[in-house]
C-alpha positions as protocol buffer text, in pm:
chain_id: "A"
residue {
  index: 1
  type: MET
  ca { x: 1666 y: 2392 z: -1881 }
}
residue {
  index: 2
  type: ASP
  ca { x: 2044 y: 2338 z: -1672 }
}
residue {
  index: 3
  type: GLU
  ca { x: 1986 y: 2585 z: -1369 }
}
residue {
  index: 4
  type: THR
  ca { x: 2340 y: 2676 z: -1358 }
}
residue {
  index: 5
  type: GLY
  ca { x: 2437 y: 2653 z: -1774 }
}
residue {
  index: 6
  type: PRO
  ca { x: 2503 y: 3005 z: -2024 }
}
residue {
  index: 7
  type: ASP
  ca { x: 2061 y: 2874 z: -2144 }
}
residue {
  index: 8
  type: ARG
  ca { x: 1964 y: 2984 z: -1756 }
}
residue {
  index: 9
  type: CYS
  ca { x: 1755 y: 3336 z: -1790 }
}
residue {
  index: 10
  type: ALA
  ca { x: 1860 y: 3608 z: -1643 }
}
residue {
  index: 11
  type: GLY
  ca { x: 1714 y: 3697 z: -1316 }
}
residue {
  index: 12
  type: ARG
  ca { x: 1590 y: 3358 z: -1288 }
}
residue {
  index: 13
  type: LEU
  ca { x: 1669 y: 3138 z: -936 }
}
residue {
  index: 14
  type: THR
  ca { x: 1823 y: 2812 z: -866 }
}
residue {
  index: 15
  type: ASP
  ca { x: 1693 y: 2570 z: -650 }
}
residue {
  index: 16
  type: PRO
  ca { x: 1913 y: 2639 z: -378 }
}
residue {
  index: 17
  type: GLU
  ca { x: 1815 y: 3025 z: -384 }
}
residue {
  index: 18
  type: VAL
  ca { x: 1438 y: 2966 z: -406 }
}
residue {
  index: 19
  type: GLU
  ca { x: 1462 y: 2739 z: -107 }
}
residue {
  index: 20
  type: ALA
  ca { x: 1669 y: 3015 z: 104 }
}
residue {
  index: 21
  type: ARG
  ca { x: 1433 y: 3247 z: -9 }
}
residue {
  index: 22
  type: LEU
  ca { x: 1147 y: 3089 z: 111 }
}
residue {
  index: 23
  type: ALA
  ca { x: 1306 y: 2997 z: 419 }
}
residue {
  index: 24
  type: ARG
  ca { x: 1355 y: 3398 z: 488 }
}
residue {
  index: 25
  type: LEU
  ca { x: 1008 y: 3391 z: 382 }
}
residue {
  index: 26
  type: GLU
  ca { x: 886 y: 3172 z: 688 }
}
residue {
  index: 27
  type: GLU
  ca { x: 1089 y: 3350 z: 902 }
}
residue {
  index: 28
  type: LEU
  ca { x: 960 y: 3684 z: 828 }
}
residue {
  index: 29
  type: LEU
  ca { x: 605 y: 3530 z: 858 }
}
residue {
  index: 30
  type: ALA
  ca { x: 609 y: 3451 z: 1145 }
}
residue {
  index: 31
  type: GLY
  ca { x: 762 y: 3691 z: 1303 }
}
residue {
  index: 32
  type: LEU
  ca { x: 466 y: 3918 z: 1183 }
}
residue {
  index: 33
  type: GLU
  ca { x: 241 y: 3672 z: 1274 }
}
residue {
  index: 34
  type: SER
  ca { x: 363 y: 3754 z: 1663 }
}
residue {
  index: 35
  type: ALA
  ca { x: 398 y: 4095 z: 1662 }
}
residue {
  index: 36
  type: PRO
  ca { x: 104 y: 4297 z: 1766 }
}
residue {
  index: 37
  type: GLY
  ca { x: -63 y: 4621 z: 1599 }
}
residue {
  index: 38
  type: PRO
  ca { x: -232 y: 4747 z: 1322 }
}
residue {
  index: 39
  type: THR
  ca { x: 46 y: 4738 z: 1033 }
}
residue {
  index: 40
  type: VAL
  ca { x: 142 y: 4360 z: 1118 }
}
residue {
  index: 41
  type: GLN
  ca { x: -198 y: 4298 z: 1072 }
}
residue {
  index: 42
  type: SER
  ca { x: -228 y: 4503 z: 774 }
}
residue {
  index: 43
  type: ALA
  ca { x: 115 y: 4365 z: 583 }
}
residue {
  index: 44
  type: LEU
  ca { x: -47 y: 3976 z: 636 }
}
residue {
  index: 45
  type: GLU
  ca { x: -353 y: 4091 z: 487 }
}
residue {
  index: 46
  type: ALA
  ca { x: -143 y: 4253 z: 167 }
}
residue {
  index: 47
  type: VAL
  ca { x: 53 y: 3930 z: 181 }
}
residue {
  index: 48
  type: ARG
  ca { x: -224 y: 3693 z: 178 }
}
residue {
  index: 49
  type: LEU
  ca { x: -446 y: 3910 z: -55 }
}
residue {
  index: 50
  type: LEU
  ca { x: -136 y: 3895 z: -303 }
}
residue {
  index: 51
  type: THR
  ca { x: -101 y: 3532 z: -271 }
}
residue {
  index: 52
  type: GLU
  ca { x: -464 y: 3485 z: -309 }
}
residue {
  index: 53
  type: VAL
  ca { x: -393 y: 3690 z: -684 }
}
residue {
  index: 54
  type: TYR
  ca { x: -68 y: 3464 z: -793 }
}
residue {
  index: 55
  type: GLY
  ca { x: -299 y: 3133 z: -705 }
}
residue {
  index: 56
  type: GLU
  ca { x: -553 y: 3232 z: -927 }
}
residue {
  index: 57
  type: ALA
  ca { x: -336 y: 3334 z: -1162 }
}
residue {
  index: 58
  type: LEU
  ca { x: -140 y: 3025 z: -1168 }
}
residue {
  index: 59
  type: GLY
  ca { x: -538 y: 2825 z: -1194 }
}
residue {
  index: 60
  type: ARG
  ca { x: -534 y: 3016 z: -1510 }
}
residue {
  index: 61
  type: VAL
  ca { x: -226 y: 2885 z: -1674 }
}
residue {
  index: 62
  type: LEU
  ca { x: -326 y: 2568 z: -1568 }
}
residue {
  index: 63
  type: ASP
  ca { x: -686 y: 2605 z: -1727 }
}
residue {
  index: 64
  type: ARG
  ca { x: -507 y: 2684 z: -2095 }
}
residue {
  index: 65
  type: ALA
  ca { x: -229 y: 2433 z: -1999 }
}
residue {
  index: 66
  type: ASP
  ca { x: -261 y: 2126 z: -2259 }
}
residue {
  index: 67
  type: GLU
  ca { x: -195 y: 1834 z: -2085 }
}
residue {
  index: 68
  type: GLU
  ca { x: 202 y: 1771 z: -2163 }
}
residue {
  index: 69
  type: LEU
  ca { x: 243 y: 2119 z: -1997 }
}
residue {
  index: 70
  type: ALA
  ca { x: 26 y: 2041 z: -1705 }
}
residue {
  index: 71
  type: ARG
  ca { x: 217 y: 1742 z: -1620 }
}
residue {
  index: 72
  type: TRP
  ca { x: 550 y: 1937 z: -1650 }
}
residue {
  index: 73
  type: LEU
  ca { x: 385 y: 2257 z: -1391 }
}
residue {
  index: 74
  type: ALA
  ca { x: 283 y: 1913 z: -1144 }
}
residue {
  index: 75
  type: GLU
  ca { x: 572 y: 1785 z: -1158 }
}
residue {
  index: 76
  type: ASP
  ca { x: 794 y: 2099 z: -1049 }
}
residue {
  index: 77
  type: GLU
  ca { x: 910 y: 2080 z: -761 }
}
residue {
  index: 78
  type: LEU
  ca { x: 858 y: 2446 z: -689 }
}
residue {
  index: 79
  type: VAL
  ca { x: 551 y: 2511 z: -926 }
}
residue {
  index: 80
  type: GLY
  ca { x: 412 y: 2182 z: -777 }
}
residue {
  index: 81
  type: HIS
  ca { x: 420 y: 2337 z: -424 }
}
residue {
  index: 82
  type: LEU
  ca { x: 298 y: 2659 z: -528 }
}
residue {
  index: 83
  type: LEU
  ca { x: -4 y: 2449 z: -751 }
}
residue {
  index: 84
  type: VAL
  ca { x: -50 y: 2249 z: -380 }
}
residue {
  index: 85
  type: LEU
  ca { x: -21 y: 2577 z: -192 }
}
residue {
  index: 86
  type: HIS
  ca { x: -337 y: 2739 z: -352 }
}
residue {
  index: 87
  type: ARG
  ca { x: -514 y: 2420 z: -403 }
}
residue {
  index: 88
  type: ILE
  ca { x: -524 y: 2341 z: -792 }
}
residue {
  index: 89
  type: HIS
  ca { x: -332 y: 2051 z: -868 }
}
residue {
  index: 90
  type: PRO
  ca { x: -409 y: 1858 z: -1126 }
}
residue {
  index: 91
  type: GLU
  ca { x: -296 y: 1536 z: -980 }
}
residue {
  index: 92
  type: PRO
  ca { x: -490 y: 1298 z: -682 }
}
residue {
  index: 93
  type: VAL
  ca { x: -325 y: 1310 z: -371 }
}
residue {
  index: 94
  type: GLU
  ca { x: -202 y: 978 z: -383 }
}
residue {
  index: 95
  type: ARG
  ca { x: -20 y: 1052 z: -723 }
}
residue {
  index: 96
  type: ARG
  ca { x: 140 y: 1280 z: -547 }
}
residue {
  index: 97
  type: ALA
  ca { x: 239 y: 1168 z: -249 }
}
residue {
  index: 98
  type: ALA
  ca { x: 374 y: 832 z: -430 }
}
residue {
  index: 99
  type: ARG
  ca { x: 580 y: 1039 z: -626 }
}
residue {
  index: 100
  type: ALA
  ca { x: 763 y: 1203 z: -297 }
}
residue {
  index: 101
  type: VAL
  ca { x: 847 y: 889 z: -206 }
}
residue {
  index: 102
  type: GLU
  ca { x: 1012 y: 786 z: -527 }
}
residue {
  index: 103
  type: ARG
  ca { x: 1187 y: 1036 z: -517 }
}
residue {
  index: 104
  type: LEU
  ca { x: 1323 y: 954 z: -130 }
}
residue {
  index: 105
  type: ARG
  ca { x: 1379 y: 597 z: -257 }
}
residue {
  index: 106
  type: PRO
  ca { x: 1756 y: 635 z: -426 }
}
residue {
  index: 107
  type: ALA
  ca { x: 1871 y: 818 z: -141 }
}
residue {
  index: 108
  type: VAL
  ca { x: 1735 y: 514 z: 89 }
}
residue {
  index: 109
  type: ARG
  ca { x: 1843 y: 287 z: -92 }
}
residue {
  index: 110
  type: ARG
  ca { x: 2247 y: 399 z: -68 }
}
residue {
  index: 111
  type: SER
  ca { x: 2212 y: 374 z: 280 }
}
residue {
  index: 112
  type: GLY
  ca { x: 2094 y: 27 z: 277 }
}
residue {
  index: 113
  type: GLY
  ca { x: 1698 y: 64 z: 320 }
}
residue {
  index: 114
  type: ASP
  ca { x: 1415 y: 76 z: 86 }
}
residue {
  index: 115
  type: VAL
  ca { x: 1071 y: 317 z: 89 }
}
residue {
  index: 116
  type: GLU
  ca { x: 790 y: 182 z: -49 }
}
residue {
  index: 117
  type: TRP
  ca { x: 430 y: 359 z: -113 }
}
residue {
  index: 118
  type: VAL
  ca { x: 153 y: 123 z: -12 }
}
residue {
  index: 119
  type: GLY
  ca { x: -111 y: 331 z: -108 }
}
residue {
  index: 120
  type: VAL
  ca { x: -415 y: 602 z: 116 }
}
residue {
  index: 121
  type: GLU
  ca { x: -697 y: 463 z: 361 }
}
residue {
  index: 122
  type: GLU
  ca { x: -921 y: 779 z: 498 }
}
residue {
  index: 123
  type: LYS
  ca { x: -667 y: 1010 z: 441 }
}
residue {
  index: 124
  type: VAL
  ca { x: -379 y: 889 z: 606 }
}
residue {
  index: 125
  type: ALA
  ca { x: -49 y: 758 z: 366 }
}
residue {
  index: 126
  type: ARG
  ca { x: 45 y: 449 z: 465 }
}
residue {
  index: 127
  type: VAL
  ca { x: 396 y: 347 z: 351 }
}
residue {
  index: 128
  type: ARG
  ca { x: 644 y: 49 z: 388 }
}
residue {
  index: 129
  type: VAL
  ca { x: 1003 y: 169 z: 523 }
}
residue {
  index: 130
  type: THR
  ca { x: 1321 y: -58 z: 568 }
}
residue {
  index: 131
  type: ALA
  ca { x: 1575 y: 25 z: 732 }
}
residue {
  index: 132
  type: GLY
  ca { x: 1928 y: -4 z: 658 }
}
residue {
  index: 133
  type: GLY
  ca { x: 2255 y: -111 z: 789 }
}
residue {
  index: 134
  type: CYS
  ca { x: 2377 y: 218 z: 947 }
}
residue {
  index: 135
  type: GLY
  ca { x: 1960 y: 333 z: 917 }
}
residue {
  index: 136
  type: PHE
  ca { x: 1885 y: 661 z: 683 }
}
residue {
  index: 137
  type: GLY
  ca { x: 2185 y: 925 z: 703 }
}
residue {
  index: 138
  type: CYS
  ca { x: 2334 y: 710 z: 996 }
}
residue {
  index: 139
  type: GLY
  ca { x: 2190 y: 918 z: 1265 }
}
residue {
  index: 140
  type: GLY
  ca { x: 1897 y: 824 z: 1446 }
}
residue {
  index: 141
  type: GLY
  ca { x: 1826 y: 540 z: 1168 }
}
residue {
  index: 142
  type: THR
  ca { x: 1462 y: 409 z: 1138 }
}
residue {
  index: 143
  type: ALA
  ca { x: 1309 y: 709 z: 1330 }
}
residue {
  index: 144
  type: ASP
  ca { x: 1549 y: 987 z: 1085 }
}
residue {
  index: 145
  type: LEU
  ca { x: 1381 y: 770 z: 766 }
}
residue {
  index: 146
  type: THR
  ca { x: 1001 y: 774 z: 971 }
}
residue {
  index: 147
  type: ASP
  ca { x: 1074 y: 1152 z: 977 }
}
residue {
  index: 148
  type: ALA
  ca { x: 1190 y: 1230 z: 615 }
}
residue {
  index: 149
  type: VAL
  ca { x: 969 y: 1029 z: 494 }
}
residue {
  index: 150
  type: ARG
  ca { x: 673 y: 1189 z: 688 }
}
residue {
  index: 151
  type: ALA
  ca { x: 789 y: 1548 z: 609 }
}
residue {
  index: 152
  type: ALA
  ca { x: 765 y: 1471 z: 256 }
}
residue {
  index: 153
  type: VAL
  ca { x: 445 y: 1340 z: 165 }
}
residue {
  index: 154
  type: LEU
  ca { x: 253 y: 1551 z: 352 }
}
residue {
  index: 155
  type: ALA
  ca { x: 487 y: 1826 z: 171 }
}
residue {
  index: 156
  type: ALA
  ca { x: 352 y: 1631 z: -98 }
}
residue {
  index: 157
  type: ALA
  ca { x: -24 y: 1613 z: -14 }
}
residue {
  index: 158
  type: PRO
  ca { x: -101 y: 1859 z: 270 }
}
residue {
  index: 159
  type: GLU
  ca { x: -421 y: 1699 z: 222 }
}
residue {
  index: 160
  type: LEU
  ca { x: -364 y: 1377 z: 401 }
}
residue {
  index: 161
  type: THR
  ca { x: -400 y: 1405 z: 801 }
}
residue {
  index: 162
  type: ALA
  ca { x: -114 y: 1156 z: 853 }
}
residue {
  index: 163
  type: VAL
  ca { x: 133 y: 881 z: 750 }
}
residue {
  index: 164
  type: GLU
  ca { x: 160 y: 563 z: 883 }
}
residue {
  index: 165
  type: THR
  ca { x: 481 y: 371 z: 814 }
}
residue {
  index: 166
  type: VAL
  ca { x: 502 y: 14 z: 859 }
}
residue {
  index: 167
  type: THR
  ca { x: 800 y: -82 z: 947 }
}
residue {
  index: 168
  type: ASP
  ca { x: 985 y: -408 z: 785 }
}
residue {
  index: 169
  type: THR
  ca { x: 1276 y: -547 z: 1024 }
}
residue {
  index: 170
  type: PRO
  ca { x: 1438 y: -887 z: 913 }
}
residue {
  index: 171
  type: ALA
  ca { x: 1293 y: -1145 z: 1126 }
}
residue {
  index: 172
  type: LYS
  ca { x: 1470 y: -1290 z: 1372 }
}
residue {
  index: 173
  type: ARG
  ca { x: 1458 y: -1694 z: 1304 }
}
residue {
  index: 174
  type: SER
  ca { x: 1559 y: -1914 z: 1656 }
}
residue {
  index: 175
  type: ALA
  ca { x: 1766 y: -2169 z: 1509 }
}
residue {
  index: 176
  type: PRO
  ca { x: 1606 y: -2496 z: 1483 }
}
residue {
  index: 177
  type: ALA
  ca { x: 1692 y: -2712 z: 1759 }
}
residue {
  index: 178
  type: PHE
  ca { x: 1882 y: -2962 z: 1697 }
}
residue {
  index: 179
  type: VAL
  ca { x: 1891 y: -3331 z: 1843 }
}
residue {
  index: 180
  type: PRO
  ca { x: 2165 y: -3592 z: 1780 }
}
residue {
  index: 181
  type: LEU
  ca { x: 1993 y: -3897 z: 1620 }
}
residue {
  index: 182
  type: GLU
  ca { x: 2163 y: -4098 z: 1901 }
}
residue {
  index: 183
  type: THR
  ca { x: 1929 y: -3945 z: 2158 }
}
residue {
  index: 184
  type: LEU
  ca { x: 1646 y: -3998 z: 1947 }
}
residue {
  index: 185
  type: THR
  ca { x: 1710 y: -4378 z: 1918 }
}
residue {
  index: 186
  type: ARG
  ca { x: 1821 y: -4394 z: 2212 }
}
residue {
  index: 187
  type: ARG
  ca { x: 1529 y: -4263 z: 2353 }
}
residue {
  index: 188
  type: VAL
  ca { x: 1292 y: -4489 z: 2100 }
}
residue {
  index: 189
  type: GLY
  ca { x: 1484 y: -4797 z: 2278 }
}
residue {
  index: 190
  type: THR
  ca { x: 1456 y: -4681 z: 2652 }
}
residue {
  index: 191
  type: ARG
  ca { x: 1079 y: -4633 z: 2598 }
}
residue {
  index: 192
  type: ALA
  ca { x: 1054 y: -4990 z: 2415 }
}
residue {
  index: 193
  type: ARG
  ca { x: 1213 y: -5160 z: 2748 }
}
residue {
  index: 194
  type: GLU
  ca { x: 1023 y: -4943 z: 2959 }
}
residue {
  index: 195
  type: ALA
  ca { x: 724 y: -5047 z: 2729 }
}
residue {
  index: 196
  type: ARG
  ca { x: 786 y: -5437 z: 2787 }
}
């Protein structure tokens, strides 16, 4: 469904609108958590309970979904994040993390670099990173790229404990030592004379 076209349902949010609301929600919750008082604690408990009930509702939808719908729900960025939040995402951690890397890949390639999923070992994701000529976003280069990869992977698979990057940099090869042929023949000739 086109988010901006005439088929978009009234009252539905576009992805940028969702992102703005999530950012504001995080700000509000952070402010509430640092405020003292029983009213604040009650508000936080209400948010937690509401989240648990919505998570149960999502789980029930997922239980009744056929394979195609379950895959669509899992691949939708917003719904997928909610499924992860409620720990009911149907896909394995490794597949979610690999998809997050693949979503970053086109932007990284446009900057001349590359990013490739390697795998998971003991809850640690491994990703191969190759920085481009100007780096990711032409800012901090490999550090920016590594941070972006780490954030994307851990958002998709928060069960992972870390993201380890394997950085590929072109090996600097020293030029082979050039020894002119006449120098070699001179040395051989000198050694032969000295041996006599």
